[in-house]
NUFI-582560 format. One line per 5 residues: their letters; for each residue x, y, z of N, C-alpha, C. Coordinates in nm, 4 decimals. Layout:
N
A	X,Y,Z,X,Y,Z,X,Y,Z ~ ... .
//
This chain:
218
XXXXX	13.5980,12.1833,9.4739,13.5182,12.1530,9.3872,13.4750,12.2265,9.2535 ~ 13.4968,12.1274,9.2080,13.4781,12.1660,8.9706,13.3924,12.2353,8.9756 ~ 13.3672,12.3552,8.8866,13.3039,12.4006,8.8536,13.1902,12.3496,8.7951 ~ 13.1362,12.2212,8.6814,13.0952,12.1522,8.6607,12.9884,12.0606,8.7853 ~ 13.0810,12.0549,8.8567,12.9895,12.0080,8.9969,12.8981,12.1358,9.0738 .
XXXXX	12.9603,12.2208,9.0644,12.8833,12.4158,9.1209,12.7655,12.4315,9.0739 ~ 12.6957,12.3539,8.9315,12.6221,12.4613,8.8554,12.5243,12.3315,8.8897 ~ 12.5066,12.2544,8.9495,12.4171,12.1473,8.9438,12.3220,12.2153,9.0482 ~ 12.1903,12.1881,9.0267,12.1011,12.2029,9.0886,12.0717,12.1616,9.2363 ~ 12.0878,12.1886,9.3563,12.0857,12.1559,9.5110,11.9816,12.0050,9.5194 .
XXXXX	11.8512,12.0072,9.4552,11.8043,11.8985,9.4210,11.8904,11.7702,9.3762 ~ 11.9483,11.8150,9.2730,12.0432,11.6967,9.1842,12.1310,11.6483,9.2655 ~ 12.2209,11.7121,9.3444,12.3115,11.6907,9.4075,12.2892,11.5840,9.5311 ~ 12.1762,11.6455,9.5937,12.0362,11.5571,9.7028,12.0285,11.4337,9.6462 ~ 12.0165,11.4653,9.5593,11.9364,11.2967,9.4728,12.0770,11.1555,9.4636 .
XXXXX	12.1568,11.2208,9.4144,12.3160,11.1832,9.4083,12.3440,11.0769,9.4822 ~ 12.3200,11.1708,9.6014,12.3316,11.0731,9.7662,12.2761,10.9989,9.7981 ~ 12.1783,10.9842,9.7840,12.1047,10.8709,9.8141,12.0332,10.7633,9.6806 ~ 12.0845,10.7813,9.5864,12.0552,10.7165,9.4696,12.1047,10.5376,9.5121 ~ 12.0380,10.4330,9.5019,12.0962,10.2978,9.5064,12.1924,10.3056,9.3856 .
XXXXX	12.2956,10.1985,9.4074,12.3854,10.2045,9.2874,12.3237,10.1114,9.1922 ~ 12.3343,10.1551,9.0424,12.2662,10.0750,8.9399,12.2844,9.9135,8.9348 ~ 12.4105,9.9281,8.9668,12.4509,9.7446,8.9686,12.3790,9.6733,9.0549 ~ 12.3225,9.7084,9.1609,12.2155,9.6397,9.2642,12.0766,9.6245,9.1622 ~ 12.0113,9.7478,9.1495,11.9144,9.7610,9.0460,11.8769,9.6915,8.9373 .
XXXXX	11.9609,9.6648,8.8441,11.9860,9.6454,8.7182,11.9623,9.4671,8.7699 ~ 12.0690,9.4121,8.8540,12.0632,9.2728,8.8850,11.9294,9.2129,8.9076 ~ 11.8285,9.2963,9.0514,11.7182,9.3094,9.1288,11.6198,9.2909,8.9727 ~ 11.6142,9.3818,8.8705,11.5396,9.4025,8.8028,11.5668,9.2737,8.7007 ~ 11.6897,9.2472,8.7173,11.6821,9.1157,8.5455,11.5987,8.9717,8.6284 .
XXXXX	11.6865,8.9882,8.8030,11.6132,8.8208,8.8345,11.4431,8.8784,8.8728 ~ 11.3782,8.9732,8.8754,11.2445,8.9584,8.8699,11.1994,8.8974,8.6979 ~ 11.2573,8.9853,8.6664,11.2028,8.9393,8.4930,11.2443,8.7663,8.5079 ~ 11.3419,8.7065,8.5370,11.4018,8.6077,8.4980,11.2334,8.5082,8.6160 ~ 11.2101,8.5720,8.6901,11.0934,8.4495,8.7507,10.9950,8.5297,8.6989 .
XXXXX	10.9425,8.5967,8.6371,10.8204,8.6104,8.5472,10.8619,8.4771,8.4336 ~ 10.9985,8.4995,8.3522,10.9841,8.4221,8.2423,10.9814,8.2814,8.2791 ~ 10.9966,8.2258,8.3879,11.0383,8.1054,8.4192,10.8842,8.0808,8.4564 ~ 10.7710,8.1405,8.5319,10.6085,8.1596,8.5436,10.5715,8.1540,8.4745 ~ 10.5905,8.2004,8.3977,10.4963,8.2710,8.2324,10.5606,8.1799,8.1219 .
XXXXX	10.6473,8.0366,8.1356,10.6817,7.9752,8.0007,10.5727,7.9725,7.8977 ~ 10.6059,8.0744,7.7723,10.5156,8.0307,7.6800,10.4072,8.1700,7.6195 ~ 10.4222,8.2516,7.7016,10.3502,8.3976,7.7057,10.4409,8.4349,7.6193 ~ 10.4383,8.5730,7.5256,10.5076,8.6472,7.4449,10.5840,8.7559,7.5114 ~ 10.7246,8.7691,7.5256,10.8418,8.7946,7.5938,10.7677,8.9452,7.6337 .
XXXXX	10.6969,9.0489,7.5323,10.6707,9.1690,7.5568,10.5428,9.1055,7.6816 ~ 10.4543,9.0710,7.6977,10.3436,9.0124,7.7901,10.4151,8.9762,7.9166 ~ 10.5227,8.9325,7.9279,10.6099,8.9001,8.0447,10.6616,9.0164,8.0339 ~ 10.7314,9.0720,7.9605,10.7782,9.1860,8.0610,10.7063,9.3592,8.0909 ~ 10.6026,9.2888,8.0278,10.4402,9.4144,8.0731,10.4232,9.3678,8.2426 .
XXXXX	10.4094,9.2363,8.2884,10.4086,9.1652,8.4139,10.5177,9.2447,8.4947 ~ 10.6077,9.2179,8.4602,10.7509,9.2744,8.4973,10.7310,9.3797,8.5442 ~ 10.7317,9.4771,8.4924,10.7099,9.5948,8.4654,10.6054,9.6768,8.5777 ~ 10.5000,9.5862,8.5317,10.3791,9.6077,8.6332,10.4001,9.5785,8.8205 ~ 10.4971,9.4997,8.8081,10.5269,9.5046,8.9786,10.6661,9.5340,9.0229 .
XXXXX	10.7154,9.5815,8.9248,10.8305,9.7080,8.9429,10.7981,9.8351,8.9770 ~ 10.6605,9.8759,8.8889,10.6030,10.0156,8.9092,10.5142,10.0312,9.1005 ~ 10.4551,9.9028,9.0560,10.4180,9.8427,9.2271,10.4654,9.9159,9.3251 ~ 10.5608,9.7789,9.3232,10.6774,9.7723,9.4235,10.7530,9.9402,9.4882 ~ 10.7878,9.9923,9.3546,10.8153,10.1468,9.3739,10.7531,10.2708,9.4359 .
XXXXX	10.5583,10.2364,9.4010,10.4915,10.3222,9.4517,10.4956,10.2921,9.5702 ~ 10.5074,10.1777,9.6367,10.4604,10.1397,9.7779,10.5869,10.2316,9.8783 ~ 10.7233,10.2038,9.8253,10.8427,10.2516,9.8832,10.8390,10.4032,9.8976 ~ 10.7975,10.4720,9.7966,10.7739,10.6315,9.7904,10.6384,10.6550,9.9135 ~ 10.5595,10.5428,9.8515,10.4668,10.6343,9.9650,10.4995,10.6036,10.1291 .
XXXXX	10.5327,10.5012,10.1172,10.5802,10.4589,10.2782,10.7016,10.5364,10.3283 ~ 10.8318,10.6145,10.2492,10.9129,10.6624,10.2944,10.8704,10.7666,10.3640 ~ 10.7538,10.8284,10.3696,10.7412,10.9840,10.5060,10.8223,11.0610,10.4798 ~ 10.8712,11.0918,10.6277,10.9534,11.2512,10.5809,11.0976,11.1775,10.6058 ~ 11.1926,11.2371,10.5451,11.3052,11.1584,10.5682,11.3827,11.0795,10.6652 .
XXXXX	11.3518,11.2566,10.7796,11.4659,11.1888,10.9205,11.4329,11.0443,10.9727 ~ 11.3060,10.9775,10.9406,11.2630,10.8831,10.9989,11.3631,10.7777,10.9516 ~ 11.4204,10.8192,10.8158,11.5045,10.6971,10.7477,11.6798,10.7155,10.7362 ~ 11.7023,10.8317,10.8355,11.8497,10.8222,10.8140,11.9768,10.7061,10.8327 ~ 11.9427,10.5999,10.9643,11.9581,10.4724,11.0049,11.9305,10.4033,10.8315 .
XXXXX	11.8225,10.4361,10.7847,11.8215,10.2903,10.6558,11.8794,10.3364,10.4911 ~ 11.8837,10.4807,10.4933,11.8614,10.5390,10.3139,12.0470,10.5458,10.3293 ~ 12.1785,10.4839,10.3015,12.2848,10.5586,10.3095,12.2896,10.7026,10.2173 ~ 12.3527,10.7937,10.2708,12.3976,10.9167,10.2393,12.2762,11.0068,10.2824 ~ 12.1539,10.9954,10.3151,11.9999,11.0807,10.3721,12.0985,11.1667,10.4811 .
XXXXX	12.1353,11.0968,10.5681,12.1852,11.1665,10.6834,12.2839,11.3330,10.6232 ~ 12.3423,11.3052,10.5113,12.4407,11.3752,10.4892,12.3668,11.4499,10.4214 ~ 12.2696,11.4186,10.3434,12.1799,11.5041,10.2672,12.0899,11.6074,10.3867 ~ 12.0518,11.5520,10.4868,11.9686,11.6517,10.5387,12.0719,11.7550,10.6766 ~ 12.1718,11.6795,10.7034,12.2749,11.7826,10.7050,12.2931,11.8665,10.6458 .
XXXXX	12.3335,11.8828,10.5169,12.4136,11.9856,10.4228,12.3109,12.0494,10.3411 ~ 12.1634,11.9801,10.2988,12.0585,12.0829,10.2478,11.9514,12.1145,10.2973 ~ 11.8915,12.0051,10.4458,11.8131,12.0636,10.4997,11.7254,11.9382,10.4286 ~ 11.5766,11.9235,10.5862,11.4932,11.7998,10.5660,11.4159,11.8469,10.4458 ~ 11.3546,11.9923,10.4288,11.2949,12.0156,10.2932,11.3300,11.9465,10.1516 .
XXXXX	11.4940,11.9950,10.1389,11.4897,11.9021,10.0434,11.5151,11.7689,10.0030 ~ 11.5619,11.7314,10.1368,11.5811,11.5919,10.1773,11.4952,11.5142,10.1068 ~ 11.3601,11.5303,10.1628,11.2218,11.4492,10.1483,11.1926,11.4526,9.9761 ~ 11.2563,11.5923,9.9748,11.2035,11.5785,9.7582,11.3223,11.4738,9.6942 ~ 11.4189,11.4667,9.7522,11.5211,11.3755,9.6832,11.4613,11.2220,9.7183 .
XXXXX	11.4037,11.2232,9.8735,11.3864,11.0651,9.8710,11.2810,11.0192,9.7726 ~ 11.1797,11.1274,9.7394,11.0761,11.0729,9.6753,11.1327,11.0828,9.5072 ~ 11.2008,11.1563,9.4817,11.2943,11.1305,9.3030,11.3623,11.0440,9.3361 ~ 11.4189,10.9352,9.4506,11.5193,10.9023,9.4388,11.3866,10.7622,9.3662 ~ 11.3092,10.7490,9.4183,11.2104,10.5949,9.3861,11.2199,10.6058,9.2758 .
XXXXX	11.1471,10.7293,9.1646,11.1092,10.7404,9.0892,11.2362,10.7398,9.0119 ~ 11.3311,10.7238,9.0030,11.4511,10.7474,8.9376,11.5205,10.5272,8.9539 ~ 11.4821,10.5074,9.0463,11.5407,10.3731,9.0869,11.4656,10.2876,8.9699 ~ 11.3086,10.3294,9.0007,11.2340,10.2700,8.9704,11.2486,10.2494,8.7826 ~ 11.2718,10.3861,8.7537,11.3318,10.4159,8.6410,11.3972,10.3355,8.5413 .
XXXXX	11.5182,10.3192,8.6253,11.6325,10.2416,8.6011,11.5723,10.0822,8.6012 ~ 11.5084,10.0616,8.6637,11.4673,9.9390,8.6852,11.3526,9.8724,8.5746 ~ 11.3044,9.9628,8.4654,11.1976,9.9399,8.3777,11.3484,9.9471,8.2789 ~ 11.4483,10.0103,8.2575,11.5199,10.0092,8.1558,11.5564,9.9200,8.1732 ~ 11.6378,9.8672,8.3169,11.7279,9.7207,8.2915,11.6105,9.5780,8.1881 .
XXXXX	11.4623,9.5540,8.2704,11.3931,9.4806,8.2150,11.3691,9.4820,8.0385 ~ 11.3710,9.6230,7.9872,11.4263,9.6056,7.8230,11.4720,9.6482,7.7429 ~ 11.6220,9.6013,7.8289,11.7711,9.5632,7.7709,11.8705,9.6539,7.7706 ~ 11.8333,9.7876,7.8665,11.9672,9.8569,7.8615,12.0068,9.8356,8.0163 ~ 12.1448,9.8979,7.9405,12.3037,9.8540,8.0522,12.2357,9.9914,8.1366 .
XXXXX	12.2122,10.0235,8.2526,12.1923,10.1224,8.3215,12.3724,10.1909,8.4153 ~ 12.4549,10.0781,8.3705,12.5861,10.0978,8.4284,12.6144,10.2263,8.3712 ~ 12.5839,10.2311,8.2688,12.6600,10.3335,8.1382,12.5981,10.4642,8.1943 ~ 12.6627,10.5451,8.1851,12.6414,10.6684,8.2256,12.4871,10.7802,8.1600 ~ 12.5352,10.7160,7.9796,12.4313,10.8136,7.9311,12.3124,10.7118,7.9975 .
XXXXX	12.3458,10.5887,7.9609,12.2024,10.5245,8.0109,12.1322,10.5674,8.1391 ~ 12.1957,10.5738,8.2592,12.1783,10.6146,8.3587,12.0880,10.8221,8.3568 ~ 12.1999,10.8905,8.2884,12.1211,11.0157,8.2822,11.9656,10.9749,8.1994 ~ 11.9543,10.9407,8.1052,11.8523,10.8852,8.0277,11.7526,10.8857,8.1009 ~ 11.7371,10.7617,8.2431,11.6490,10.7251,8.2954,11.6265,10.8854,8.4105 .
XXXXX	11.7224,10.9256,8.4386,11.6977,11.0516,8.5385,11.6362,11.1696,8.4013 ~ 11.6565,11.1796,8.3219,11.5693,11.2512,8.1964,11.4114,11.2133,8.2317 ~ 11.3817,11.0810,8.1764,11.2563,11.0833,8.2026,11.1820,11.0063,8.3369 ~ 11.2753,11.0519,8.4269,11.2084,11.0389,8.5709,11.1713,11.1754,8.6224 ~ 11.2513,11.2658,8.5666,11.2147,11.4071,8.5798,11.1095,11.4617,8.5387 .
XXXXX	11.1154,11.4257,8.3583,11.0094,11.4445,8.2657,10.8788,11.4125,8.3474 ~ 10.8559,11.3341,8.3873,10.7674,11.2518,8.4404,10.6839,11.3345,8.5432 ~ 10.7932,11.3878,8.6614,10.7362,11.4103,8.7558,10.6750,11.5729,8.7058 ~ 10.7303,11.6681,8.6185,10.7247,11.7650,8.5680,10.6068,11.7526,8.4706 ~ 10.5802,11.6160,8.4127,10.3803,11.6351,8.3273,10.3399,11.6075,8.4257 .
XXXXX	10.3784,11.5108,8.5129,10.2618,11.4729,8.6339,10.2238,11.5939,8.6789 ~ 10.2650,11.6844,8.6869,10.2244,11.8730,8.7720,10.1756,11.9432,8.6736 ~ 10.1811,11.8698,8.5605,10.1012,11.9824,8.4859,9.9344,11.9282,8.4521 ~ 9.9839,11.7623,8.4272,9.8352,11.7177,8.4560,9.7700,11.7690,8.5784 ~ 9.8157,11.7627,8.7076,9.7550,11.7726,8.8291,9.6742,11.9670,8.7664 .
XXXXX	9.7819,12.0311,8.7245,9.6987,12.1679,8.6723,9.6177,12.1664,8.5537 ~ 9.6109,12.0416,8.5203,9.4629,12.0585,8.4175,9.5508,12.0736,8.2819 ~ 9.6819,12.0351,8.2934,9.7287,12.0779,8.1478,9.7619,11.8770,8.0837 ~ 9.7216,11.7466,8.1136,9.7480,11.6466,8.1346,9.8703,11.6297,7.9527 ~ 9.9509,11.5609,7.9486,10.0345,11.5154,7.8256,9.9925,11.4011,7.8112 .
XXXXX	10.0061,11.3473,7.6883,9.9360,11.1952,7.6467,10.0888,11.1650,7.6325 ~ 10.1086,11.0044,7.6045,10.2071,10.9115,7.6048,10.3184,10.9830,7.4676 ~ 10.2422,10.9418,7.3823,10.3098,10.9717,7.2645,10.4024,11.1532,7.2911 ~ 10.3062,11.2376,7.3198,10.3762,11.3813,7.3157,10.4995,11.3948,7.4377 ~ 10.4737,11.2906,7.5355,10.5600,11.2872,7.6241,10.6970,11.2223,7.5775 .
XXXXX	10.6649,11.0750,7.4939,10.7581,11.0385,7.4605,10.8452,11.1270,7.3393 ~ 10.7707,11.1982,7.2821,10.8816,11.2722,7.1654,10.9323,11.3984,7.2412 ~ 10.9049,11.4577,7.3376,10.9443,11.5654,7.4102,11.0569,11.5308,7.4603 ~ 11.0933,11.3804,7.5397,11.1834,11.3322,7.6228,11.2659,11.2665,7.5110 ~ 11.2782,11.2292,7.4072,11.3568,11.2452,7.3089,11.4130,11.3121,7.2582 .
XXXXX	11.3664,11.4239,7.2573,11.4384,11.5751,7.2197,11.5453,11.6123,7.3287 ~ 11.5160,11.5671,7.4484,11.6135,11.6342,7.5711,11.7535,11.5490,7.5163 ~ 11.6808,11.4098,7.5140,11.8364,11.3153,7.4854,11.8747,11.3294,7.3732 ~ 11.8314,11.4025,7.2457,11.9042,11.4226,7.1655,12.0667,11.5249,7.1672 ~ 12.0517,11.6214,7.2620,12.1472,11.7118,7.2848,12.2537,11.6330,7.3963 .
XXXXX	12.3225,11.7660,7.5025,12.3709,11.7252,7.5684,12.3136,11.6878,7.7214 ~ 12.2905,11.5403,7.7180,12.2359,11.4620,7.8394,12.2702,11.5345,7.9608 ~ 12.3680,11.5421,8.0043,12.4261,11.6697,8.1523,12.3665,11.7595,8.1958 ~ 12.3285,11.7943,8.0593,12.2646,11.9613,8.0531,12.1497,11.9256,8.0981 ~ 12.0595,11.8513,8.0141,11.9630,11.8595,8.0181,11.9098,11.7735,8.1646 .
XXXXX	11.9740,11.6959,8.2170,11.9361,11.6384,8.3840,11.9437,11.7962,8.4342 ~ 12.0276,11.8601,8.4766,12.0244,11.9759,8.5234,11.9104,12.1092,8.5175 ~ 11.9077,12.0507,8.3697,11.7836,12.1529,8.3538,11.6171,12.1452,8.4115 ~ 11.6244,11.9538,8.3583,11.5571,11.9502,8.4547,11.5232,11.9251,8.5954 ~ 11.6185,11.8937,8.6284,11.5991,11.9046,8.8077,11.6115,12.0216,8.8786 .
XXXXX	11.6311,12.1041,8.7686,11.6375,12.3057,8.8338,11.4489,12.3024,8.8427 ~ 11.4156,12.2411,8.7189,11.2310,12.2673,8.7387,11.1954,12.1830,8.8402 ~ 11.1666,12.0491,8.8460,11.1389,11.9683,8.9780,11.1631,12.0390,9.0516 ~ 11.2757,12.0907,9.1195,11.2765,12.1097,9.2640,11.2434,12.2655,9.2697 ~ 11.1930,12.3327,9.1646,11.0613,12.4288,9.1613,11.0162,12.4154,9.1865 .
XXXXX	10.9054,12.3001,9.1249,10.7965,12.2662,9.1481,10.7371,12.1792,9.2671 ~ 10.7920,12.0997,9.2959,10.8067,12.0425,9.4315,10.8269,12.1726,9.5838 ~ 10.9148,12.2601,9.5616,10.9128,12.3536,9.6738,10.7644,12.4324,9.6524 ~ 10.6980,12.4694,9.5708,10.5683,12.5242,9.5553,10.4541,12.4641,9.6016 ~ 10.4990,12.3289,9.6133,10.3704,12.2371,9.6313,10.4021,12.1858,9.7825 .
XXXXX	10.5056,12.2374,9.8427,10.5313,12.2225,9.9644,10.4759,12.3421,10.0550 ~ 10.5309,12.4496,9.9672,10.4434,12.5871,10.0910,10.3070,12.5625,10.0221 ~ 10.1888,12.5069,9.9406,10.0869,12.5156,9.9304,10.0085,12.4057,10.0167 ~ 10.1506,12.2963,10.0971,10.0424,12.1968,10.1506,10.0603,12.2446,10.2910 ~ 10.1187,12.3435,10.3200,10.1880,12.3606,10.4615,10.0117,12.3825,10.5334 .
XXXXX	9.9445,12.2621,10.5980,9.8738,12.2332,10.6651,9.8781,12.1693,10.7832 ~ 9.7563,12.1441,10.8497,9.8220,12.0799,11.0050,9.8967,11.9588,10.9767 ~ 9.9497,11.9137,11.0781,9.9803,11.8082,11.1411,9.8548,11.6575,11.1279 ~ 9.9309,11.5912,11.0313,9.8152,11.4780,11.0259,9.8061,11.4884,10.9065 ~ 9.7034,11.5661,10.8619,9.6491,11.5651,10.7061,9.7636,11.5869,10.5814 .
XXXXX	9.9013,11.6421,10.6786,9.9822,11.6779,10.5591,10.0784,11.5137,10.5275 ~ 10.0470,11.4413,10.6585,10.1089,11.2629,10.6103,10.0241,11.2113,10.5109 ~ 9.8987,11.2481,10.5416,9.8101,11.1568,10.4598,9.8177,11.2088,10.2861 ~ 9.8483,11.3192,10.2909,9.9018,11.3635,10.1678,10.0022,11.3468,10.0661 ~ 10.1063,11.3171,10.1464,10.2369,11.2833,10.1096,10.1905,11.1268,10.0815 .
XXXXX	10.1458,11.0855,10.1919,10.1215,10.9102,10.1234,10.0590,10.8719,10.0037 ~ 9.9448,10.9390,10.0085,9.9173,10.9975,9.8093,9.9435,11.0211,9.7334 ~ 10.0311,11.1471,9.7482,10.1083,11.2031,9.6307,10.1911,11.1280,9.5956 ~ 10.3153,11.0879,9.7146,10.4307,11.0311,9.6489,10.3921,10.9102,9.5490 ~ 10.2483,10.7931,9.6443,10.2664,10.6668,9.6233,10.1293,10.7168,9.4303 .
XXXXX	10.0875,10.8683,9.3990,10.0064,10.8649,9.2767,10.1204,10.9347,9.1852 ~ 10.2276,10.9401,9.2385,10.3438,11.0670,9.1427,10.4062,10.9255,9.0448 ~ 10.4613,10.8076,9.1628,10.5356,10.6864,9.1090,10.4702,10.6096,9.0228 ~ 10.3321,10.5995,9.0532,10.2959,10.4999,8.9403,10.2790,10.6149,8.7660 ~ 10.2438,10.7340,8.8321,10.2479,10.7652,8.6597,10.3383,10.8026,8.6302 .
XXXXX	10.5051,10.8005,8.6646,10.6047,10.8125,8.6282,10.6345,10.6911,8.5594 ~ 10.6076,10.5922,8.6519,10.6249,10.4957,8.5946,10.5204,10.4053,8.4734 ~ 10.4324,10.4974,8.4717,10.3014,10.4370,8.3182,10.4339,10.4988,8.2151 ~ 10.4282,10.6248,8.2086,10.5041,10.7247,8.1015,10.6421,10.6518,8.0739 ~ 10.7255,10.5842,8.1946,10.8381,10.5321,8.1666,10.8411,10.3846,8.0872 .
XXXXX	10.7448,10.3122,8.1606,10.7092,10.2184,8.0299,10.6648,10.2149,7.9297 ~ 10.5609,10.3090,7.9079,10.5730,10.3288,7.7609,10.6815,10.4127,7.6937 ~ 10.7499,10.4426,7.7182,10.8660,10.4772,7.6613,10.9630,10.3780,7.6309 ~ 11.0087,10.3046,7.6963,11.0974,10.1997,7.6997,11.0032,10.0673,7.6065 ~ 10.8740,10.0903,7.6265,10.7920,9.9932,7.4937,10.8528,9.9879,7.4109 .
XXX	10.7822,10.1335,7.3498,10.8251,10.2050,7.2259,10.9312,10.1146,7.1592 ~ 11.0430,10.0748,7.2094,11.1599,10.1352,7.1086,11.1952,9.9055,7.1610 ~ 11.0962,9.8610,7.2500,11.1188,9.7399,7.2898,11.1514,9.6194,7.1153 .
//
């Protein structure tokens, strides 16, 4: 195993094992956008993109919300069984949650004209999704980050070595999720409801930040 791979955070390694193929995400996103363009012929392209983006964010927020515990989906999501066996259930749950935020961000990038088959574009999406998760955590702690500040900070990460930025961001995301999991070590049943609401809320938040980021350059 190469040193480059070894210095990746555990969470990032786990996420990479469960992410869907960028080509599949790009095709589905472009098909969705085409359907909205046909159904809304005559509307401004930006309006149609906003409608398609809203549908993408809504879809992925429900995927994340209903994901629940990772162990229940081992036969459904490729690579998930390997993640659980290699890294444990807690890391698998976090990877599963972040999977949907990253895939959603990639879909949003695709409808805004980005080629997510390129490695740099894929890293850009991971940085945006990771920054969104960090920003949401800050918001819940009473330190809300506005869209302009989010875009400015994310662009700073994109200026440098993006692979290193991805590693640093997901190291921090892993710490945040671990802390939240410890805080919510509460009776069974209540935790499931919090997981549903938390995953859905996080995905909606990350989606809004990602859409703002891409819309600025559209």
